C-alpha positions in Angstrom: 0.0 0.0 0.0 1.4 3.4 -0.9 2.1 5.9 1.8 0.3 9.2 1.7 1.8 12.4 3.1 0.1 13.4 6.3 -0.4 16.9 5.0 -2.9 15.6 2.5 -5.7 15.2 5.1 -4.4 17.3 7.9 -6.6 20.1 6.9 -9.7 17.9 7.1 -8.8 16.4 10.4 -8.1 19.9 11.9 -11.7 20.9 11.1 -13.1 17.7 12.6 -11.0 17.5 15.7 -9.4 19.9 18.2 -5.9 19.6 19.5 -7.0 19.1 23.2 -9.0 15.9 22.7 -8.9 14.8 19.1 -10.8 11.6 19.4 -13.6 13.0 21.5 -14.0 16.0 19.2 -13.9 13.8 16.2 -16.7 11.6 17.6 -18.7 14.6 18.8 -18.6 16.2 15.4 -19.9 13.2 13.4 -23.5 13.7 14.5 -23.3 17.4 13.6 -22.0 16.5 10.1 -24.7 13.9 9.7 -27.5 16.4 10.6 -26.1 19.5 8.9 -25.5 19.8 5.2 -24.2 23.3 6.0 -21.5 21.9 8.3 -20.5 19.2 5.8 -20.3 21.9 3.1 -18.1 24.1 5.3 -15.7 21.2 6.0 -15.6 20.3 2.3 -15.0 24.0 1.4 -12.2 24.2 3.9 -10.7 21.1 2.5 -11.0 22.4 -1.1 -9.4 25.7 -0.1 -6.0 24.1 0.8 -3.2 24.5 -1.7 -1.4 21.3 -2.4 1.7 20.6 -4.4 1.3 18.8 -7.7 2.8 15.6 -6.5 0.3 15.5 -3.6 -2.5 16.0 -6.0 -1.1 13.2 -8.2 -1.1 10.9 -5.1 -4.7 11.9 -4.3 -5.7 11.3 -7.9 -4.2 7.8 -7.6 -6.5 7.0 -4.6 -9.7 8.6 -6.0 -9.1 7.3 -9.5 -9.4 10.6 -11.3 -7.5 13.2 -13.1 -5.5 15.7 -11.0 -8.1 18.5 -11.7 -10.9 16.6 -10.1 -8.9 14.8 -7.4 -9.1 17.3 -4.6 -12.9 17.7 -4.9 -13.4 14.0 -5.0 -11.0 13.5 -2.1 -12.8 16.1 0.1 -16.3 14.8 -0.7 -15.5 11.1 -0.3 -13.6 11.7 2.9 -16.5 13.6 4.4 -19.0 11.0 3.2 -16.9 8.2 4.7 -16.7 9.9 8.0 -20.5 10.6 8.1 -21.3 7.1 7.0 -19.1 5.6 9.7 -16.7 4.0 7.2 -13.7 6.1 8.4 -12.9 6.1 12.1 -10.6 8.2 14.2 -8.2 5.3 14.2 -7.9 5.6 10.4 -6.9 9.3 10.8 -4.6 8.4 13.7 -2.9 5.8 11.6 -2.4 8.3 8.8 -0.8 10.9 11.1 1.3 8.7 13.4 2.2 5.9 11.1 1.9 7.7 7.8 -0.2 4.9 6.4 -3.4 4.8 4.4 -5.7 2.2 6.0 -7.8 -0.2 4.0 -10.9 1.8 5.1 -9.5 5.0 3.8 -8.5 3.4 0.5 -12.0 2.0 0.1 -13.7 5.3 0.8 -11.4 7.3 -1.4 -12.0 4.8 -4.3 -15.7 5.6 -3.9 -16.9 2.3 -2.3 
């Protein structure tokens, strides 16, 4: 499994979880995201607003199976959908940041499954 740079999803995790208690904040925000299309849209917009180097976009494109131009949008949408649907856990995010690995759950969600 290819490694993905932690910066790729750092911006999304930052919106979903605070520094003080990341897991509790992550879990607390999931029902808000489920209930509020506005909250989901804000997280996706924040995700989309991040500037990423071309090589990072290429890596994202690999996972979301798209061209570079559509990769960030698909990444942000699929990541949000995966969190809201319960397909991506805090442990998946934690593995990404601490071990710099993309979990099978993340790969599945990013592929659109």
